[in-house]
N, C-alpha and C positions, 0 to 999 in steps of 0.2 A: 735162825738168823731172819730178823724181822723185813716186812717189806715196807718201803714206804709208801704211803697212801697216794693215791694220786692227786687228791686235794692239797696236801703237803707237798709235793712236786710243783704244782703250779704256783702255789705260794711263794716256795723259794726262787722257783724261777722269775716271778713277777720283781721278787725282792731284789735278787740280782741284776736284773734288767735295769730296775730303779737306780741302784747305786753305781752302775756304770754310766748311766745317762747323766747322774749328777755329777761324777767324775769329770766327762767330758765338758759338762756346761761350765764348772769352776775352771778348769784348765783353760777354757776357750777364753772366759771372763778374764783370767790373768795375763794371759799371754797377749791376748791383742790390746787391751787397754793399758797402759801405762804399770804393768805389773800389779795392777791393784784391782780389786773387785769394784770400787766405787766408779772406776772408769767405764763400767757397764751404762752410766747415764750419757756418755758421749753417743751411743749407738741411736736413742730416739731424737737427740740433738741435731743430727746431719740432716734428717728429714724436715725437721722444722725450720732450719737455717736455709735450707734450699727453697722452702715454701716463702719464707719469708721476704728472700732476694727477688723471686718472681713477682711477689705481690707487690714489692717495693717499684719493681719497674713497670709494671700495669699501671700503678697508681700513677707515676710520674708521665707515664705516656697519655695519660687520660682517657683509656678505653671504656667505652659504654657496658653498661652491664646487659646482657643478652636476655636474661631470667631475673627477675627477683629486685631487690632494691641496693644489694650489695655486692660490689666487685667482689671483695675478699671471701664471700660466702660461696659466690660461684666458681671463681677459681679453687676454693678449698674443695668442692665437691668433687674436683676431677683430681687434684692434685694427692689428696689422701688415698684413694684407692689406686691410683698410677704407682706413686711411692711406696706404699705398702707393698705391692707387686714387686716392684723394682729391687727394694732392698732386702726384703726376706729372700726371694727367690735367687739374687744375686749372692748375697752370702752363702747361703744355702750351697749354691754351687763351687764354692771355693772350699768347703769345710772339711772334706776326705781329703784333699791336698794338703790342705794346713794342718791336719791331726794326723798326718800318716804314723807319727812317733806312738800314738796311742793304741796302734793296732799290733805293736810287739806285743802285746798282753793278748793270750788266746781268746779270754772272756769277752773281748771287744772287737765286734764287726762294723763295717761301713754303714750298717744302717742304724747305728746305736749313734754314729758321729752326726748323720743326717738329723735324726729326731732330735739328738740335743741341742744341736743348731736350730732346728725349727722352733724349738719351746724357747730358745732364748731370742730368736728374731721377732717372735709372734709376740712376747712379751714386750719387746722394744717396740713394735709397731703399735700396740694399745697405749704405751705411755706416750708415743707420739701424739696419738690423737687426743689425750688428755692435754697435751701442752698446746695442740692447736685448738681445741675448744676453749681454752683458757685465754689463748691470747686473742681469739673474735670476741670473748666476752669484755676482756679489758678493754678493747678497741671502741665497744659500743656496737658491736654487731650481734646479730642474733643468729647462733649457729644450729636452732631447734630445727627438725624437719619437718614438713606438712605431714609425712606419714613416718613414725619413728620404727614401726616395726619392718617397715620395706629396708629403712637406711640400714638398719641392724642386720638383717638378711644379707645386703648387700657388700656389705662390710666383712661378714665372716665369709661369704663366697669368694671375696677376693682374696682373704688370708687362705682359705683352702686352695684356691687356683696358685698362689705364691709357693704354698708348700709343695704342691704336687707338682709344679713346674720346677721347683728346686730341687725335689728327689730325683726327678728324671736328670736333671742338669748337671748334679751332683756326682750321679752314677757315671755318666759319660765322662765329666771330667776326671774322676777317680782312674778311668781307663786310658783317657786321651787328654792329658791336661791343657794341652794347647786349646782346648774346647772352653776353656774359662775365659779367655782372651774372646773367641767369637761371641760368646755368649755376653760379655761386657759390651761388645760393640752392637749386639742386636738390642740390647736395652735401651740404647739411644734410638732406634727406630721405633721401640715401643713406646718410649716416650714422645717423640715426636708426632706419632700417628695416634695417641691415647685419646684425643678429644679434650684433653685439659684447657687448651687455649681456644678452642672452638666448638660450635655447636654443630655436631652432626648432622642433622636434618637440614642445615643449611647449606650444605655441599652438593655440587652435583652428584646426579647419580651415579656417572661412571665411576666417582670416586669414594661416596658415600657406602656404596653396598660392598665393594672389597674391602673396606676399612672394618665393617660391621663383623668380619669373619675374625677379627681381634677380639678374644675374651676380655683383655683388659678396657678395650673400649666399650663391650658390653656392661661390663661393671661400672664404667664411668656413667653410661646412659642409665643404667638402674639406679644409681646412688641419685643422679640428678631427678630421675622420675620420682623418686622419694621426697626430692625437697620442693618440687615446683608442681603445683597442681596445673594441669593441662600441658605438660611437657610433653612435645612430640617424641616418641620413642618407638615408633612403628616397626623399627629393626631390631628391637629388645629382644631376647630370648634368653631365659633364664636357665630353661634346659639345657641350651648348649653351652652355657658356663659350668654347668656341674658335668656336663658329659665331656666337656673338653678336659675338665680337672681330672674326673677318675680316669679317663685314659691316659694322661700322663703319670698319676700314681700309680698305673698299674704297669705301665711299661717301667718305671723306675723301680720299681719293687723287684719286677721278673728280669731286669737286666742285672740287678743288685744280686740276686739268687742264682742267678745262670754262670756269674762271671765272678762271683765273690772270690775264689781262690787267685784268681788274675788279679784282682785289686790289692789284696792283702800281700800278695807276692809283689807289688809295685811294678 
């Protein structure tokens, strides 16, 4: 009786994992959006519409530009990372609960569902970015950053933060469904305090310092420092963002592993 080689076992496990994730993604796309895969285009449009409404209100109110020459670009540097975090992590938090029937198959585990949703939402976030940049170009604004490498790093960092927070929130929600409501309400606080509509350095110290402990605020500061030379970001800590993200990811993975049987049992 021949033994299966370790390399073959790893390859088969990888193929199985890929097939499971694709099945989860396809089900997610069809059940969430008009029972058709093309409904996926709705995902990146929601943040774009959100941004357009806020930009329209700000322009009508005649708000001055704190940095740069374009109000659209300034708000965009805050909205892009903030909305990316909110939408990715929020929908990941709901993923296991919404896909509970998938766990009737022994080969599917909660982390497969979380990873599948993460891939779907991150893809949507990149499409949103393309749509927003296209919009800014169409309106005559220049969306190119002063430091392109730093801007890319900031966006990748906020996506990793969103996936990490979504992994933790999704695991907790799978155990306690009511947590999805709590997390949704928490997103309102995150948005209001993100720094999208204000400059952190202009706030009093007793407000500025507590807000700086929000990793989303840190990501907004990172993005704006990449766009505007001389932007004051004394409270920016890139190590804090990655440390916070890794902590959330490890906690999420640990909780899912420890309580997988309870999560599967509903």
